[in-house]
Backbone as CSV, one residue per row, in Angstrom:
resi,resn,N_x,N_y,N_z,CA_x,CA_y,CA_z,C_x,C_y,C_z
1,MET,-13.784,-2.559,14.531,-12.563,-2.819,15.263,-11.491,-3.343,14.318
2,SER,-10.253,-3.091,14.634,-9.174,-3.553,13.784,-8.359,-4.665,14.450
3,THR,-8.989,-5.419,15.365,-8.337,-6.551,15.999,-8.727,-7.815,15.262
4,LYS,-7.736,-8.641,14.937,-8.027,-9.861,14.194,-7.340,-11.040,14.851
5,LEU,-8.132,-12.103,15.115,-7.599,-13.395,15.497,-7.996,-14.338,14.385
6,LEU,-7.037,-14.699,13.560,-7.314,-15.505,12.384,-6.863,-16.938,12.627
7,LEU,-7.777,-17.880,12.399,-7.482,-19.289,12.615,-7.719,-20.044,11.319
8,HIS,-6.656,-20.520,10.707,-6.833,-21.323,9.496,-5.774,-22.408,9.383
9,CYS,-4.980,-22.596,10.436,-3.946,-23.636,10.419,-4.194,-24.664,11.524
10,GLY,-5.457,-24.924,11.798,-5.799,-25.937,12.798,-6.169,-25.396,14.161
11,GLY,-6.099,-24.078,14.341,-6.472,-23.502,15.627,-7.973,-23.512,15.833
12,HIS,-8.406,-23.513,17.090,-9.837,-23.473,17.394,-10.079,-22.585,18.615
13,ASN,-11.215,-21.893,18.603,-11.562,-20.983,19.688,-11.847,-21.755,20.972
14,VAL,-11.416,-21.178,22.088,-11.659,-21.759,23.404,-11.953,-20.628,24.392
15,SER,-12.427,-20.988,25.569,-12.608,-20.000,26.632,-11.272,-19.818,27.358
16,ARG,-11.133,-18.725,28.076,-9.882,-18.515,28.829,-9.700,-19.600,29.882
17,GLN,-10.807,-20.066,30.457,-10.731,-21.121,31.465,-10.150,-22.412,30.877
18,SER,-10.398,-22.658,29.590,-9.898,-23.878,28.946,-8.378,-23.897,28.827
19,LEU,-7.745,-22.742,28.909,-6.288,-22.686,28.779,-5.597,-23.486,29.876
20,SER,-6.262,-23.611,31.037,-5.664,-24.336,32.161,-5.649,-25.845,31.933
21,ASN,-6.383,-26.325,30.922,-6.426,-27.766,30.650,-5.213,-28.265,29.876
22,VAL,-4.402,-27.350,29.355,-3.234,-27.752,28.567,-2.074,-28.048,29.518
23,GLU,-1.552,-29.263,29.406,-0.448,-29.668,30.278,0.892,-29.190,29.724
24,CYS,1.757,-28.797,30.638,3.103,-28.377,30.261,4.053,-29.568,30.358
25,PRO,4.959,-29.706,29.387,5.978,-30.749,29.515,6.978,-30.403,30.610
26,GLU,7.806,-31.353,30.946,8.835,-31.124,31.964,9.875,-30.125,31.445
27,PRO,10.356,-29.244,32.305,11.394,-28.295,31.868,12.724,-28.995,31.634
28,THR,13.584,-28.328,30.887,14.951,-28.809,30.687,15.884,-27.829,31.385
29,GLU,17.175,-28.010,31.206,18.135,-27.094,31.842,18.038,-25.676,31.283
30,THR,17.680,-25.560,30.016,17.666,-24.234,29.376,16.278,-23.773,28.961
31,TRP,15.275,-24.613,29.109,13.917,-24.265,28.662,12.930,-24.598,29.759
32,TYR,12.124,-23.602,30.127,11.167,-23.745,31.221,9.800,-23.298,30.711
33,PRO,8.948,-24.252,30.292,7.670,-23.864,29.687,6.751,-23.148,30.677
34,ILE,6.175,-22.050,30.226,5.241,-21.275,31.053,3.820,-21.647,30.621
35,PRO,2.962,-22.095,31.545,1.594,-22.486,31.176,0.818,-21.341,30.513
36,HIS,-0.037,-21.711,29.566,-0.848,-20.714,28.849,-1.646,-19.840,29.813
37,GLU,-2.255,-20.471,30.814,-3.110,-19.693,31.724,-2.308,-18.637,32.467
38,ASN,-1.037,-18.932,32.793,-0.202,-17.951,33.491,0.116,-16.757,32.596
39,VAL,0.400,-17.047,31.320,0.690,-15.968,30.372,-0.558,-15.111,30.169
40,ALA,-1.711,-15.764,29.962,-2.972,-15.033,29.764,-3.308,-14.191,30.990
41,ASP,-3.153,-14.773,32.174,-3.449,-14.037,33.415,-2.540,-12.823,33.567
42,GLN,-1.246,-12.977,33.212,-0.305,-11.862,33.322,-0.676,-10.729,32.375
43,VAL,-1.088,-11.075,31.157,-1.483,-10.051,30.187,-2.743,-9.334,30.669
44,MET,-3.735,-10.104,31.141,-4.966,-9.485,31.650,-4.648,-8.559,32.824
45,LYS,-3.798,-9.016,33.735,-3.405,-8.205,34.896,-2.722,-6.919,34.437
46,SER,-1.834,-7.032,33.450,-1.124,-5.857,32.951,-2.086,-4.852,32.331
47,VAL,-3.061,-5.332,31.557,-4.038,-4.438,30.923,-4.788,-3.647,31.982
48,TYR,-5.207,-4.323,33.053,-5.920,-3.620,34.121,-4.999,-2.648,34.854
49,GLN,-3.718,-3.007,34.978,-2.764,-2.091,35.614,-2.547,-0.838,34.773
50,PHE,-2.729,-0.946,33.448,-2.621,0.235,32.584,-3.779,1.195,32.845
51,GLY,-4.844,0.694,33.503,-6.033,1.513,33.744,-7.136,1.259,32.731
52,TYR,-7.026,0.175,31.947,-8.029,-0.147,30.938,-8.840,-1.357,31.384
53,GLU,-9.985,-1.517,30.775,-10.791,-2.715,30.983,-10.883,-3.457,29.666
54,VAL,-11.097,-4.755,29.747,-11.252,-5.585,28.559,-12.733,-5.717,28.268
55,LYS,-13.131,-5.299,27.056,-14.550,-5.432,26.713,-14.833,-6.633,25.824
56,ARG,-13.783,-7.188,25.194,-13.973,-8.399,24.394,-12.661,-9.154,24.374
57,GLU,-12.736,-10.469,24.550,-11.537,-11.292,24.492,-11.818,-12.549,23.682
58,GLN,-10.811,-12.981,22.930,-10.892,-14.207,22.155,-9.620,-15.011,22.419
59,TRP,-9.793,-16.311,22.603,-8.652,-17.185,22.858,-8.737,-18.375,21.928
60,ALA,-7.584,-18.913,21.562,-7.548,-20.077,20.683,-6.354,-20.947,21.030
61,LEU,-6.503,-22.232,20.725,-5.417,-23.193,20.895,-5.145,-23.874,19.564
62,ALA,-3.904,-24.246,19.349,-3.528,-24.991,18.144,-2.544,-26.078,18.559
63,GLY,-2.330,-27.040,17.673,-1.473,-28.177,17.977,-2.307,-29.332,18.498
64,ARG,-1.734,-30.520,18.502,-2.483,-31.716,18.915,-3.063,-31.616,20.317
65,GLY,-2.246,-31.120,21.229,-2.705,-31.003,22.614,-2.888,-29.570,23.064
66,GLY,-3.028,-28.657,22.107,-3.187,-27.246,22.467,-1.880,-26.604,22.886
67,GLU,-0.769,-27.078,22.316,0.545,-26.566,22.720,0.762,-25.102,22.372
68,GLN,0.021,-24.578,21.419,0.153,-23.167,21.033,-1.119,-22.413,21.414
69,MET,-0.945,-21.241,21.989,-2.082,-20.418,22.441,-1.991,-19.045,21.804
70,PHE,-3.154,-18.526,21.409,-3.257,-17.207,20.791,-4.438,-16.472,21.410
71,GLY,-4.337,-15.148,21.523,-5.459,-14.384,22.053,-5.431,-12.937,21.594
72,VAL,-6.611,-12.325,21.571,-6.726,-10.890,21.313,-7.714,-10.298,22.318
73,LEU,-7.416,-9.075,22.742,-8.251,-8.369,23.708,-8.556,-6.980,23.180
74,ASP,-9.824,-6.588,23.199,-10.207,-5.218,22.880,-10.428,-4.494,24.193
75,THR,-9.794,-3.332,24.352,-9.903,-2.590,25.603,-10.908,-1.443,25.486
76,THR,-11.153,-0.815,26.611,-12.067,0.326,26.664,-11.380,1.633,26.280
77,CYS,-10.087,1.582,25.969,-9.341,2.789,25.603,-9.640,3.151,24.149
78,GLU,-10.569,4.062,23.950,-10.962,4.457,22.597,-9.978,5.470,22.031
79,ILE,-9.537,5.212,20.808,-8.630,6.124,20.124,-9.431,7.076,19.252
80,GLN,-10.436,6.563,18.583,-11.312,7.386,17.740,-12.720,6.807,17.827
81,GLY,-13.482,7.254,18.821,-14.830,6.734,19.003,-14.800,5.230,19.187
82,ARG,-15.871,4.576,18.812,-15.935,3.115,18.949,-15.246,2.393,17.808
83,GLU,-14.937,3.111,16.733,-14.349,2.461,15.561,-12.920,1.994,15.805
84,ILE,-12.130,2.766,16.559,-10.725,2.435,16.766,-10.422,2.494,18.257
85,ALA,-9.939,1.363,18.790,-9.601,1.286,20.214,-8.260,0.599,20.376
86,LEU,-7.667,0.778,21.536,-6.420,0.095,21.845,-6.719,-1.387,22.043
87,SER,-5.978,-2.230,21.352,-6.165,-3.668,21.449,-4.844,-4.340,21.794
88,VAL,-4.959,-5.579,22.256,-3.797,-6.333,22.704,-3.828,-7.721,22.073
89,GLY,-2.662,-8.214,21.692,-2.525,-9.582,21.211,-1.569,-10.332,22.119
90,VAL,-1.754,-11.640,22.226,-0.889,-12.459,23.083,-0.720,-13.829,22.439
91,ARG,0.443,-14.424,22.656,0.647,-15.793,22.202,1.650,-16.488,23.107
92,ASN,1.593,-17.807,23.114,2.490,-18.600,23.946,2.556,-20.009,23.361
93,SER,3.656,-20.685,23.626,3.750,-22.090,23.222,4.435,-22.883,24.327
94,VAL,4.054,-24.141,24.445,4.719,-25.033,25.394,5.367,-26.183,24.622
95,ASP,5.693,-25.919,23.351,6.353,-26.931,22.510,7.608,-26.375,21.839
96,LYS,8.145,-25.292,22.371,9.370,-24.656,21.872,9.216,-24.015,20.493
97,SER,7.987,-23.831,20.006,7.822,-23.273,18.659,7.987,-21.758,18.617
98,PHE,7.688,-21.047,19.697,7.918,-19.606,19.751,7.881,-19.125,21.197
99,ALA,8.382,-17.926,21.411,8.447,-17.333,22.748,7.091,-16.756,23.154
100,MET,6.995,-16.365,24.420,5.815,-15.630,24.873,5.785,-14.305,24.135
101,GLY,4.606,-13.888,23.674,4.517,-12.641,22.942,3.351,-11.784,23.396
102,PHE,3.585,-10.476,23.377,2.570,-9.477,23.710,2.691,-8.378,22.665
103,CYS,1.559,-7.939,22.135,1.584,-6.794,21.226,0.380,-5.913,21.522
104,ALA,0.502,-4.635,21.232,-0.584,-3.693,21.497,-0.565,-2.589,20.460
105,GLY,-1.739,-2.059,20.181,-1.852,-0.970,19.226,-3.277,-0.823,18.743
106,SER,-3.440,-0.052,17.689,-4.769,0.146,17.116,-5.049,-0.864,16.012
107,ARG,-3.993,-1.541,15.540,-4.147,-2.571,14.506,-3.383,-3.808,14.969
108,VAL,-4.107,-4.748,15.576,-3.497,-5.952,16.130,-3.903,-7.147,15.275
109,PHE,-2.904,-7.944,14.894,-3.173,-9.119,14.064,-2.465,-10.324,14.670
110,VAL,-3.241,-11.349,14.995,-2.710,-12.582,15.568,-3.279,-13.735,14.765
111,CYS,-2.402,-14.633,14.311,-2.850,-15.752,13.478,-2.161,-17.033,13.926
112,ASP,-2.859,-18.152,13.764,-2.251,-19.429,14.135,-1.204,-19.894,13.124
113,ASN,-0.970,-19.106,12.061,0.150,-19.405,11.156,1.420,-18.708,11.653
114,LEU,1.334,-18.116,12.863,2.408,-17.436,13.595,2.620,-15.989,13.191
115,ALA,1.758,-15.438,12.321,1.790,-13.990,12.078,1.351,-13.306,13.366
116,PHE,2.081,-12.272,13.747,1.839,-11.625,15.035,2.325,-10.199,14.916
117,GLY,1.405,-9.217,14.961,1.867,-7.863,14.745,0.986,-6.778,15.314
118,ALA,1.626,-5.694,15.670,0.980,-4.468,16.142,2.070,-3.417,16.240
119,GLU,1.698,-2.236,16.688,2.669,-1.150,16.763,3.701,-1.374,17.879
120,LEU,3.302,-2.040,18.969,4.180,-2.248,20.113,4.321,-3.757,20.347
121,MET,5.546,-4.251,20.449,5.779,-5.699,20.558,6.711,-6.028,21.720
122,VAL,6.422,-7.166,22.386,7.278,-7.705,23.442,7.348,-9.214,23.237
123,ASN,8.545,-9.775,23.281,8.739,-11.227,23.221,9.737,-11.628,24.299
124,ARG,9.463,-12.732,24.987,10.391,-13.240,25.995,10.463,-14.756,25.908
125,LYS,11.676,-15.283,26.098,11.898,-16.724,26.036,11.340,-17.419,27.275
126,HIS,11.143,-18.718,27.136,10.690,-19.546,28.253,11.904,-19.947,29.093
127,THR,12.078,-19.261,30.206,13.142,-19.571,31.149,12.518,-19.652,32.536
128,LYS,13.323,-19.999,33.517,12.792,-20.137,34.883,12.129,-18.851,35.365
129,TYR,12.714,-17.712,35.001,12.151,-16.426,35.419,11.542,-15.688,34.225
130,GLY,11.163,-16.454,33.207,10.620,-15.878,31.977,9.352,-15.082,32.175
131,LEU,8.455,-15.579,33.037,7.186,-14.871,33.244,7.427,-13.524,33.918
132,ASP,8.351,-13.481,34.874,8.700,-12.205,35.528,9.305,-11.235,34.511
133,SER,10.172,-11.753,33.665,10.795,-10.926,32.626,9.748,-10.415,31.643
134,PHE,8.798,-11.281,31.303,7.699,-10.927,30.399,6.860,-9.807,31.012
135,ALA,6.486,-9.970,32.290,5.673,-8.961,32.987,6.408,-7.624,33.042
136,HIS,7.714,-7.658,33.340,8.504,-6.422,33.418,8.582,-5.738,32.049
137,ALA,8.792,-6.533,30.996,8.891,-5.965,29.643,7.574,-5.322,29.214
138,ILE,6.451,-5.960,29.573,5.139,-5.374,29.264,4.977,-4.060,30.022
139,HIS,5.378,-4.041,31.291,5.258,-2.834,32.114,6.070,-1.685,31.513
140,VAL,7.302,-1.982,31.091,8.157,-0.957,30.486,7.528,-0.452,29.187
141,ALA,7.045,-1.406,28.366,6.435,-1.027,27.086,5.164,-0.207,27.308
142,ALA,4.432,-0.524,28.364,3.169,0.161,28.632,3.363,1.644,28.912
143,LYS,4.543,2.015,29.378,4.802,3.433,29.641,4.692,4.252,28.356
144,ALA,4.922,3.592,27.225,4.835,4.291,25.945,3.410,4.317,25.398
145,LEU,2.504,3.555,26.030,1.154,3.432,25.471,0.372,4.741,25.479
146,SER,0.473,5.520,26.560,-0.306,6.762,26.607,0.162,7.727,25.521
147,THR,1.476,7.783,25.302,2.006,8.619,24.220,1.537,8.090,22.879
148,PHE,1.571,6.757,22.728,1.114,6.142,21.481,-0.346,6.494,21.213
149,VAL,-1.205,6.363,22.239,-2.637,6.636,22.070,-2.851,8.079,21.629
150,ASP,-2.165,9.034,22.265,-2.307,10.448,21.878,-1.851,10.681,20.442
151,THR,-0.709,10.097,20.084,-0.178,10.245,18.723,-1.117,9.612,17.704
152,GLU,-1.640,8.448,18.049,-2.545,7.743,17.132,-3.844,8.530,16.935
153,ARG,-4.346,9.147,17.994,-5.559,9.969,17.875,-5.326,11.108,16.883
154,MET,-4.182,11.781,17.021,-3.867,12.889,16.109,-3.721,12.395,14.680
155,ARG,-3.084,11.219,14.506,-2.890,10.659,13.175,-4.235,10.331,12.521
156,VAL,-5.140,9.708,13.284,-6.453,9.340,12.746,-7.246,10.585,12.384
157,GLU,-7.220,11.587,13.257,-7.933,12.834,12.961,-7.387,13.505,11.700
158,ARG,-6.051,13.482,11.550,-5.441,14.066,10.362,-5.876,13.304,9.106
159,TRP,-5.880,11.977,9.179,-6.300,11.163,8.028,-7.768,11.388,7.697
160,GLN,-8.603,11.479,8.738,-10.034,11.656,8.480,-10.328,13.004,7.842
161,GLY,-9.494,13.998,8.118,-9.707,15.317,7.536,-9.039,15.495,6.187
162,GLN,-8.297,14.495,5.746,-7.560,14.580,4.494,-8.446,14.171,3.315
163,LYS,-8.558,15.034,2.325,-9.320,14.705,1.120,-8.339,14.310,0.027
164,ILE,-8.657,13.229,-0.669,-7.805,12.805,-1.773,-8.649,12.672,-3.038
165,THR,-8.004,12.839,-4.160,-8.696,12.712,-5.440,-8.812,11.224,-5.795
166,HIS,-9.662,10.942,-6.780,-9.801,9.557,-7.244,-8.481,9.041,-7.805
167,ALA,-7.729,9.913,-8.461,-6.433,9.511,-9.017,-5.455,9.149,-7.900
168,GLN,-5.450,9.951,-6.821,-4.581,9.643,-5.684,-4.991,8.330,-5.027
169,ARG,-6.305,8.126,-4.882,-6.813,6.883,-4.308,-6.343,5.689,-5.125
170,ASP,-6.520,5.780,-6.442,-6.150,4.671,-7.320,-4.659,4.382,-7.240
171,GLU,-3.854,5.449,-7.164,-2.405,5.266,-7.088,-2.009,4.550,-5.797
172,VAL,-2.609,4.955,-4.664,-2.298,4.319,-3.381,-2.705,2.849,-3.409
173,ILE,-3.889,2.562,-3.923,-4.368,1.183,-3.967,-3.470,0.324,-4.847
174,LEU,-3.104,0.844,-6.019,-2.278,0.060,-6.933,-0.846,-0.109,-6.416
175,ARG,-0.283,0.937,-5.799,1.066,0.808,-5.229,1.074,-0.193,-4.071
176,SER,0.001,-0.184,-3.290,-0.109,-1.146,-2.191,-0.204,-2.565,-2.723
177,LEU,-0.938,-2.729,-3.807,-1.056,-4.045,-4.443,0.308,-4.495,-4.970
178,GLU,1.024,-3.569,-5.616,2.337,-3.870,-6.173,3.335,-4.255,-5.078
179,SER,3.190,-3.645,-3.902,4.092,-3.932,-2.778,3.622,-5.118,-1.941
180,ALA,2.544,-5.768,-2.388,1.988,-6.946,-1.692,1.503,-6.617,-0.285
181,VAL,0.973,-5.407,-0.104,0.388,-5.032,1.185,-0.879,-5.846,1.435
182,TYR,-1.577,-6.193,0.375,-2.775,-7.036,0.469,-2.801,-7.950,-0.756
183,PRO,-3.530,-9.073,-0.665,-3.585,-9.991,-1.811,-4.436,-9.431,-2.951
184,LYS,-4.135,-9.852,-4.174,-4.865,-9.383,-5.358,-6.358,-9.655,-5.253
185,THR,-6.709,-10.727,-4.559,-8.128,-11.094,-4.443,-8.943,-10.054,-3.670
186,MET,-8.277,-9.158,-2.929,-8.991,-8.141,-2.146,-9.226,-6.847,-2.911
187,LEU,-8.687,-6.739,-4.118,-8.746,-5.481,-4.865,-10.180,-4.980,-5.047
188,ALA,-11.080,-5.856,-5.491,-12.478,-5.451,-5.716,-13.131,-4.994,-4.414
189,ASP,-12.849,-5.697,-3.314,-13.433,-5.317,-2.018,-12.936,-3.952,-1.563
190,ILE,-11.668,-3.660,-1.823,-11.101,-2.371,-1.414,-11.748,-1.228,-2.193
191,PHE,-11.907,-1.388,-3.504,-12.587,-0.359,-4.306,-14.036,-0.182,-3.850
192,ARG,-14.705,-1.321,-3.589,-16.106,-1.270,-3.153,-16.229,-0.537,-1.827
193,GLU,-15.271,-0.778,-0.912,-15.290,-0.118,0.387,-15.112,1.391,0.251
194,HIS,-14.312,1.823,-0.719,-14.124,3.263,-0.929,-15.404,3.910,-1.467
195,VAL,-16.097,3.206,-2.356,-17.325,3.762,-2.940,-18.472,3.747,-1.941
196,ARG,-18.635,2.614,-1.224,-19.707,2.480,-0.227,-19.121,1.980,1.093
197,PRO,-18.514,2.860,1.889,-17.868,2.416,3.140,-18.852,1.765,4.099
198,THR,-18.423,0.677,4.687,-19.272,0.021,5.689,-19.101,0.692,7.037
Protein backbone atom coordinates (compact mmCIF):
# COMPACT_ATOMS: atom_id res chain seq x y z
CA MET A 1 0.00 0.00 0.00
CA SER A 2 1.15 3.54 -0.60
CA THR A 3 -0.70 5.13 2.34
CA LYS A 4 1.51 6.61 5.03
CA LEU A 5 0.68 8.06 8.44
CA LEU A 6 4.01 9.22 9.78
CA LEU A 7 4.34 10.25 13.42
CA HIS A 8 7.62 11.73 14.58
CA CYS A 9 6.70 15.14 16.03
CA GLY A 10 4.91 13.96 19.17
CA GLY A 11 1.87 12.34 17.58
CA HIS A 12 0.54 9.03 18.89
CA ASN A 13 -1.86 6.44 17.48
CA VAL A 14 -5.39 6.34 18.88
CA SER A 15 -8.70 4.65 18.09
CA ARG A 16 -11.40 6.60 16.25
CA GLN A 17 -13.51 6.45 19.41
CA SER A 18 -10.75 8.29 21.30
CA LEU A 19 -11.19 11.33 19.05
CA SER A 20 -14.35 12.22 21.00
CA ASN A 21 -12.28 12.70 24.18
CA VAL A 22 -10.63 15.85 22.83
CA GLU A 23 -12.37 18.98 24.08
CA CYS A 24 -12.97 21.92 21.79
CA PRO A 25 -12.25 25.45 23.01
CA GLU A 26 -14.94 28.10 22.91
CA PRO A 27 -15.57 29.62 19.47
CA THR A 28 -14.76 33.23 18.66
CA GLU A 29 -16.53 35.61 16.29
CA THR A 30 -14.46 34.42 13.33
CA TRP A 31 -13.30 30.94 14.37
CA TYR A 32 -15.55 28.00 15.17
CA PRO A 33 -13.61 24.84 16.07
CA ILE A 34 -15.02 21.62 14.62
CA PRO A 35 -14.53 18.55 16.89
CA HIS A 36 -12.20 15.84 15.57
CA GLU A 37 -14.90 13.17 15.80
CA ASN A 38 -17.24 15.24 13.59
CA VAL A 39 -14.56 15.67 10.92
CA ALA A 40 -13.66 11.95 11.05
CA ASP A 41 -17.33 10.93 10.90
CA GLN A 42 -17.93 13.21 7.89
CA VAL A 43 -14.97 11.74 6.00
CA MET A 44 -16.06 8.16 6.79
CA LYS A 45 -19.62 9.00 5.68
CA SER A 46 -18.33 10.54 2.45
CA VAL A 47 -16.18 7.48 1.65
CA TYR A 48 -19.21 5.21 2.01
CA GLN A 49 -21.28 7.60 -0.12
CA PHE A 50 -18.66 7.20 -2.87
CA GLY A 51 -19.56 3.49 -2.82
CA TYR A 52 -16.33 2.33 -1.15
CA GLU A 53 -15.67 0.54 2.10
CA VAL A 54 -12.82 1.19 4.51
CA LYS A 55 -10.63 -1.84 5.04
CA ARG A 56 -8.00 -0.19 7.24
CA GLU A 57 -7.97 3.03 9.23
CA GLN A 58 -5.34 4.74 11.36
CA TRP A 59 -5.88 7.76 13.59
CA ALA A 60 -3.46 9.88 15.58
CA LEU A 61 -3.48 12.87 17.89
CA ALA A 62 -0.75 15.42 18.52
CA GLY A 63 -0.38 18.40 20.85
CA ARG A 64 -0.67 18.51 24.64
CA GLY A 65 -4.38 17.81 24.68
CA GLY A 66 -4.71 16.16 21.28
CA GLU A 67 -5.51 19.46 19.56
CA GLN A 68 -4.29 18.12 16.20
CA MET A 69 -5.80 15.03 14.55
CA PHE A 70 -4.50 13.01 11.61
CA GLY A 71 -5.87 9.93 9.85
CA VAL A 72 -5.49 7.67 6.84
CA LEU A 73 -8.02 5.26 5.36
CA ASP A 74 -7.42 2.46 2.86
CA THR A 75 -10.51 1.72 0.78
CA THR A 76 -11.71 -1.34 -1.11
CA CYS A 77 -11.35 0.53 -4.43
CA GLU A 78 -8.44 -1.33 -6.02
CA ILE A 79 -6.53 0.52 -8.73
CA GLN A 80 -4.05 -2.25 -9.51
CA GLY A 81 -4.77 -5.46 -7.61
CA ARG A 82 -4.06 -5.34 -3.89
CA GLU A 83 -0.83 -3.40 -4.35
CA ILE A 84 -2.45 -0.05 -5.22
CA ALA A 85 -5.81 1.14 -3.88
CA LEU A 86 -7.63 4.41 -3.45
CA SER A 87 -6.73 5.88 -0.07
CA VAL A 88 -7.87 8.88 1.92
CA GLY A 89 -6.09 11.23 4.32
CA VAL A 90 -7.72 13.56 6.84
CA ARG A 91 -6.56 16.14 9.34
CA ASN A 92 -8.09 18.66 11.72
CA SER A 93 -7.03 21.02 14.48
CA VAL A 94 -8.86 22.72 17.32
CA ASP A 95 -5.96 25.08 18.10
CA LYS A 96 -6.02 27.24 14.94
CA SER A 97 -2.88 25.56 13.55
CA PHE A 98 -4.49 24.41 10.28
CA ALA A 99 -7.82 23.97 8.51
CA MET A 100 -9.83 20.79 8.09
CA GLY A 101 -8.21 18.74 5.34
CA PHE A 102 -9.18 15.84 3.11
CA CYS A 103 -7.00 14.22 0.46
CA ALA A 104 -7.45 11.16 -1.74
CA GLY A 105 -5.46 9.25 -4.30
CA SER A 106 -3.19 6.29 -4.82
CA ARG A 107 -0.31 7.93 -2.92
CA VAL A 108 -1.50 9.51 0.33
CA PHE A 109 0.94 10.97 2.84
CA VAL A 110 -0.10 12.41 6.20
CA CYS A 111 2.43 13.44 8.85
CA ASP A 112 2.24 15.13 12.23
CA ASN A 113 4.87 17.60 10.95
CA LEU A 114 1.92 18.94 8.85
CA ALA A 115 2.99 17.36 5.54
CA PHE A 116 -0.26 16.44 3.83
CA GLY A 117 -0.52 15.28 0.25
CA ALA A 118 -2.27 13.26 -2.42
CA GLU A 119 -3.56 13.75 -5.93
CA LEU A 120 -6.88 15.30 -4.78
CA MET A 121 -7.01 17.88 -1.96
CA VAL A 122 -9.74 19.74 -0.03
CA ASN A 123 -9.20 22.26 2.79
CA ARG A 124 -11.83 24.27 4.65
CA LYS A 125 -11.56 26.80 7.46
CA HIS A 126 -13.18 26.41 10.86
CA THR A 127 -16.32 28.53 10.64
CA LYS A 128 -19.86 28.12 11.93
CA TYR A 129 -20.85 26.29 8.74
CA GLY A 130 -17.36 24.91 8.09
CA LEU A 131 -18.33 21.25 8.42
CA ASP A 132 -21.14 21.67 5.86
CA SER A 133 -18.73 23.45 3.52
CA PHE A 134 -16.16 20.68 4.07
CA ALA A 135 -18.74 17.95 3.30
CA HIS A 136 -19.87 19.79 0.13
CA ALA A 137 -16.28 20.27 -1.07
CA ILE A 138 -15.53 16.56 -0.55
CA HIS A 139 -18.71 15.66 -2.47
CA VAL A 140 -17.73 17.92 -5.39
CA ALA A 141 -14.17 16.55 -5.39
CA ALA A 142 -15.47 12.98 -5.25
CA LYS A 143 -17.12 13.40 -8.63
CA ALA A 144 -13.62 13.42 -10.09
CA LEU A 145 -12.59 10.25 -8.25
CA SER A 146 -14.00 7.72 -10.72
CA THR A 147 -12.20 9.48 -13.58
CA PHE A 148 -9.05 9.62 -11.47
CA VAL A 149 -9.24 5.88 -10.69
CA ASP A 150 -9.64 4.99 -14.39
CA THR A 151 -6.77 7.28 -15.40
CA GLU A 152 -4.56 5.96 -12.61
CA ARG A 153 -5.25 2.35 -13.65
CA MET A 154 -4.14 3.14 -17.21
CA ARG A 155 -1.05 4.98 -15.93
CA VAL A 156 -0.01 2.06 -13.68
CA GLU A 157 -0.54 -0.47 -16.47
CA ARG A 158 1.53 1.67 -18.83
CA TRP A 159 4.34 1.95 -16.26
CA GLN A 160 4.28 -1.76 -15.51
CA GLY A 161 4.64 -2.56 -19.20
CA GLN A 162 7.48 -0.08 -19.69
CA LYS A 163 10.99 -1.55 -19.86
CA ILE A 164 13.92 0.69 -19.05
CA THR A 165 17.64 0.14 -19.33
CA HIS A 166 20.00 0.23 -16.35
CA ALA A 167 21.34 3.55 -17.64
CA GLN A 168 17.82 5.03 -17.75
CA ARG A 169 17.14 3.70 -14.24
CA ASP A 170 20.33 5.25 -12.90
CA GLU A 171 19.56 8.58 -14.55
CA VAL A 172 16.05 8.72 -13.05
CA ILE A 173 17.32 7.81 -9.59
CA LEU A 174 20.14 10.35 -9.69
CA ARG A 175 17.96 13.15 -11.11
CA SER A 176 15.39 12.46 -8.39
CA LEU A 177 18.14 12.64 -5.78
CA GLU A 178 19.40 15.92 -7.28
CA SER A 179 15.86 17.36 -7.16
CA ALA A 180 15.48 16.26 -3.51
CA VAL A 181 12.57 13.93 -4.32
CA TYR A 182 13.95 11.63 -1.60
CA PRO A 183 16.71 11.97 1.01
CA LYS A 184 20.26 10.82 0.22
CA THR A 185 20.00 8.22 2.97
CA MET A 186 17.43 6.30 0.87
CA LEU A 187 19.69 5.87 -2.17
CA ALA A 188 20.97 2.39 -1.21
CA ASP A 189 17.44 1.19 -0.41
CA ILE A 190 16.14 2.41 -3.77
CA PHE A 191 18.87 0.56 -5.71
CA ARG A 192 18.30 -2.55 -3.58
CA GLU A 193 14.56 -2.40 -4.29
CA HIS A 194 15.22 -2.29 -8.04
CA VAL A 195 17.51 -5.33 -7.89
CA ARG A 196 15.32 -7.36 -5.49
CA PRO A 197 11.80 -5.84 -5.40
CA THR A 198 9.81 -6.58 -2.29
